[in-house]
N, C-alpha and C positions, 0 to 999 in steps of 0.2 A: 598746248593747256593754257597757258595766261590771256591767247589770241581767241578762244571760245568764251573765255571766262568774260573778256570785255565783251564782246559779241552779246552775250547773253545780259550784261549791265547795262549797255544801250537797249537791246532790244527791252528788258524791265522797263527803262527812264519810256519809250513808246507807250507801254502799256499806262502808265502812270498818266500819261498825259491823255490816254482813252476811256480812262478811270473818268476822268475828271467834268465826262460829256455824256457818257452811257453810264446805267444802273450797272453795281458790281454783277450782275448775272449774265447782261446783256455783254459787256465785257468780256467775261472769259470766256463763255460761249464762239466770239468772233474770233478772238485770239484761238482758242482750240480748233476749231474751226480753219481757222488761217493754216495751223501747222499741219493740218490733213490736208491741203488743199496743196500745200506746197510736195506732198509727197504725193495725191495720187495725180495730178495734171503733169509732173514732172516725168514726160511721155514724147516720144516723138507726134510729130504731128501728125503721122497716118496713125497712127495709136488713138490719137487723142476725139477720135472718129466725129469731128467738126465743134467741138469742143476748146476752147480757151487754152493752150499748154502753160506750163510755168514758165517757159521764157516771154511768150504775148503779154502774160499778168503783168511780169516785172517793168518789161517796156512801156506797157500803157501806164500803169502804176505812178511810174518814177515821170512820165511827160506829158501823164495829163492834169487839165486845168480841174479835173472831178473826179479823184481815184475810187470813192463812196461808190460810183455810179459800177466804175471796173470792179470792182471788189465785190458789188453783190450782183454781177450778171457771172463773175464765174463760179461764185460758190451754186447758186442756181443752176449752173449749167453741170457742177459736178454734182449735184443730188442723182441719190438713184440706188440702185443694187448692187449690193459687194459681196459674192456667193451669198447665204444665205442671211443676209446684214441690209437689213437698210436703210439708208442716210439721207436726213432730208435737210439741207445745209438754209434751203430758202423760208427761213422760219422770220415773219414780219413784223415781231416783237424784238426781233434783235437786228436786221438789216432796216428798220424803220430807223432807228437811232443815225443812223450814217447820216441822216442827212440832214447835217444842220449847218451845212456850206461855211463853217469857221473855220479860221487856215491854220490854226494850232491843231486839230481834228485832221485837217490832209494831210498836213506834215507828220503827224503823229501814225497814219496809217502809211504812208512810203518809208519812214523810218521801219516799222514794225517787217515790211513786206522786204526792206533791203536787209534787215538784220537775217528774217528767217533765209533769205540767199544766200546769205554768206556764212550762217551756222550748219546748214544743210550741208557744206561739203566737210563739217569735222564731225558732225553727228548724224545719227539717224533720228528721224520724224518720232519712232515712237521711241527712243531717248528724251528728245526736247519735250514731248506731252508731258512725259513723266516726270520731270522735270517743272512745267508749267503745275500741273496739276499739284506737286507739293507745294509749290509758291503759293499758289490760290488758299491752298490751306492752311498754311502759315499767314495769311493775311487774312484769314476767315471769310472766305469769299468765296465759295463753292466746297468749302471743309468735308462739307454731309457729302460731296462724290465720294472722296475721298480717305483711303484706308494709309497709315504712313508703312513704306516698304516692310521696315522689319519686323513689324506684326503681321503683315500681308505672309509673310516666309514662315513665319512661326504656326500658322494657323495652317497653312497648307502643310508644311513639313510632320505637321502633327497628326494629318491625315494620312499622307503619301501615298499622293493619286500613283493608280498604277494602269499599265496602256489597256485599252477596252475597259476604262471607269469612264460613267456618266455624273459627271458634276455641275451639281446647281445651285447661284447663289440665288436667292428669292429677294435679296435686297442692293441690286448690284452695282449702283453707285456707279463708279468709272472700269466697274469691270478689272479691277486688281487680281481680286482672287481668282480670277476662270484665267488670265493671264499668265501668272503665276501657279497657276497647276499645270498649263501646258509646256510653260518652261521646267517646271519639275521635272515631267516625265521626258521628256526631251534629254535636260542632262543627265538625266541614271539610266537610261534608254536608247535614246539614239534613235535611231534610224531602225527598225523593229523589219528585216528581210521579207518575215513570214505572215506581218499584217498589213493587213489592205485598207487602205483609206485612212482617217484622223485616229492616232494613240490614244487622244479624249473626246467626249462627245460632249458640249460646254453649252447648257443652258443659263439663260439669264431672266431677270424680271425687273422691274422695279414702275412703280406708278407715277413717278415725276418721269413727264416726258423731255426734259432739260435732263437727267439723270442718266438716260437712254440713248441719245442723242453722243452724250458722250463715252458711255461706254462704248457704242458699236462704231466708234473713230476709233478708242483703244485699241478694239479688238482686230481692227483691219491692218494699220499700223504694224499689230505684232505679228501679219499675215494668218489669224486666224478666223476670216471672215468664212470658211470652208470649212470649221470642224464644229461651227455651232449643228447643234440639233436643229435649230429652228432660228425665226428671228426673236429677237431679245420680247417677252410679255410685257402686259401691260396693265394688270390688270392689277387690284389688290390683293398682295400674299395672306394678307388675314382674313380676308372675307372669302377669296377665292381658291384658295390655295396655289397650286404650278398652275401650269397652262397643259391642260388638256390630261388633268390629273396626273402627271406620270410621277413614278417614282426612280431614285439614283441611288448609286453608288456611292456616292461623296455629295454631302452640303456643306457650304460654307455660306455665313454669313457675320456682317458687323450691323446689326439694327439699329436704328436709331435711340440712344440709353433710355428706357423707362418713359418711354413715350405716352403721353393722355390716348386714349382711342375709343369708337366706339363699338359695340356689339350687335348692334339693331337689324340684325338680317336674319330672317327667320331660316330661309335654304342657303346657309353660311355652309360651305364644305368644309372646312377646316374643322376635325372633333375635337371637342375637348375631352380629350380621353382620360387625363391626370385633373382634369374640374375648372369649371370657368374661372379665366382670370380676370384682376379688379381691372375695371376701366381705366384706373388713374396709371394702371399702371402696363406697358402692353410685354414688357418682358417674355411675361411665361406664355405668352402668346404668340412670341416668334419660336420658343423653344417648341412649341405642342406642333406648330409648323413644320419646323424644321424634321421634329421624331417623324408625323403623318408623311413627310416626303422620302423618305428611308425606303430603300429594300429591307428587305429581312436581313442579308448582313450587312447594312452600311453602317455608315461612320459620319461623325458632321464634329463640325466644329465651330461655337457662337461667340461673337464675344458680348459679354452683358458688365450691367454697372454694373458695381459692387454691391449695392444692396438687396441685389436677385437673390444672394446668397445666406440672407438673413433676413430680412424681411418676415413677418409673422400673417394672419391670416391665410386666402385662400394661395398667397405665395409660398408657404410655412409648408400645407395640406399640401400643393402640387410638386415639393421638392418631395415629400414623403416617397410620395408616387412613384418621381422618377428613382429614390435608391429602393426603397422597395423590388422593383422593374428588373434594377440592376443594367440599367443602359445608362446609365452615367460613369464613364471611365478616368475621367481625370480633371481637375481645378487647377487652372494657371493664375497664378495670384501676378499681373501685371503691374510695372513701376509707372509712377504717378509722371504725369505732365508729357503724353507719349501721344496725344491728341490737342493738335492747335485747337480747335473748334470746341472742345470742352475739357473741363477741368475734372470732371467725373470719373473718377480711377476703376477702374476694369478686370474683369478676371476673362479667362478662355475657358469654356466649358465644353469636354471631347464625350463623344457618345456614340457608345456601339454597341447596336444591337444584338451582336453576336459575340460576345465577348468570348477568348482562349478559357480554356478549363482552368490554367492556373490565374487570371486574372477577375473570374468571377465574385464575386460578395468582399471585391475590394476595391476602392478609388483612391488613385493618386493623387496626392494635394502636394504644389510645386510652389511655395515663394518665393515666386523671381521678384517682390518690389524692390530690391535693394539696386538689380540689375541694370543694365542701358549706361549709355553715355552722356553724360551732361551737354549740351551743346548753346544752352543760353536757359537766361533766369529763367527754372518753372520750365521749360522745354530737355526731355531726353530722348534719344531712341535705341533701338536694339540693333546693338551691333552685329557683325556676323559671329562673333565666339558666343555673344549673350544666342542667339535662336541655334546653333550648335549645342548649348548646353541643356535649353528647354528640351527642346526634338530630341536629344540624345536618352536625356534623363529617363521621358516616357517611352521611346522606341524600347531604353533596357528594360525600363518596366513592364513593358507590354509583354516583353519574352521570356522574362520571369517573375512574373508576376508580384518582385516587391523591391520594396526602394525603403531607406533612409538615412537620410542623408542630415544630422543638425541644423537648423537656420534654412535648407534650402528643401528637400520633399521630404516625403513621410507615405506608408503604405498605410490607409483603414479602413477596420471592417466596416460593415453593412453597419453591423450590430452599435460600434461605436459613434457613429453618426449619428443613429437613432439615439443615443444619451445622449446628444447636445441639442434635439431637437431641430434635430435635421438642419444645425448651421453650418452651410457649407463653403466660410472665408478659411482660405488656407492658411493663414495667424493662428486659425482656432486649432487647428490640428499638424503643425509644423513645429517642431520642438524649437526656443529661441535660441540662439547660440549663448552661452554663456561666459563673461566676462568677467575676473574677479577684478575690483578697481584701484587704483594704484592707495598705498597710504595717504592717508588724509584724504583724497578724491571726493569722498560723500559728503566730508565738509564742505569743502569748496562749492562742489554743486549748490547744496542747501543753502550756504553766501548766495550765490548767485542770483539764486531763485526765488529768496525773500528779497534782495534788491530790485527784483524786478514784478514784485508783488507790488512792493513798497511805489515803485513807478506809477503802476495802474492803479493804485489807491489815489494821489496826486492828480493823477488826470481824470479820475473822476469825479474828484472834487472839483477841481478848478470847472470842468463839465455843468456841473449841479451848480456852483455859481452863475455860471454864466445863462443857463438856464434860469436860474430863479432874476435875474435882471431883467430877461424879456418876458419873463410873464409878469412881471412889477411894472412893466412898460405899456402893457398891454392897457 
């Protein structure tokens, strides 16, 4: 373990040098492509079909005066079809940035490939790829491609994929949801003797070409190239719907939070069943696309910014429609600090187009804002026990239709939700835990807050004096 960690530290140092000579996105694409190359080219010469094997690449990169040329040629040679996915590694916008001739860049490439060679003996390339995605997300380079593993496992567990399901992600990023759905089914059901073909059919879509490349490589590294229903779609999900206008058993999505968007197409496929979303926020455009992509007995889990739960206007009317149609099964408040590339807190919305009888007319609210483990200042992760508690609470509610735990969860009727003007914040519905203050605690807290307020007054006065001095000097 210590040796692997040392190799990874060395690898990050090589990446930092590359970062200095390339744009962040190009650097990320190059490193992930190198991990992919390590996997697909590590074959006997006969199986390489005239393409350079990993041993060829390592030998030439280490001994060549022009390692960037060797890397370019190898990536171009290994572009192609893998199952139902196509991976194009010869992106000129990425490879063109290698032609610097700078000695530091050449050495960084040698270091990168040497460490990949060593790390491949201790880790699978799928594991290394996942670590890279997480690291890039922490650095906020390509974070939009990656959803933290604990969050992914939570959404997949809430929808509980089963053998034979079609699973779709309309904004697939790095395809973490699709890969985890396949792992979920394999872990719980294993190889099914009476099942022919893939246990799941996977479908992904993303308008970003870089994201599609990252997703395709991730899926292939996880052995899922043949489990895809088709290649990754490239159209805009909000305008065109899913490829071939398919419907699915399960939809999982982490769309960009509260993004601005334009709805200026008259031939748009996605129907606004619950009303047109505001152009300033696309959250409920995504929700309606997800619901429109579900089969009659489908289920979905979507990550949304907290504001989607309480903003007024058109979004309130859409929430009212969702509640009245009884397609909303649960809302789970996640803890803050889970997403390195954004500080916006989020909720998971769980949808079910055909609730069981005991769940009809009810919504489960889970307030998990205090869950998770602090890993650094402002950063938390959902550990396995957190995921298990959230998913277990929902599974129990699904089976019984009732759940009520002070400070954690509560079952709420549709009439109660309507009485709050369709405010769907879990904290609005889950009863907080009441703690009796120790003797003198209230007075102590008042003194602390008073001192803090006086401090703010003093700082405001100081700033006012400085601003007056500046204005008088003009």
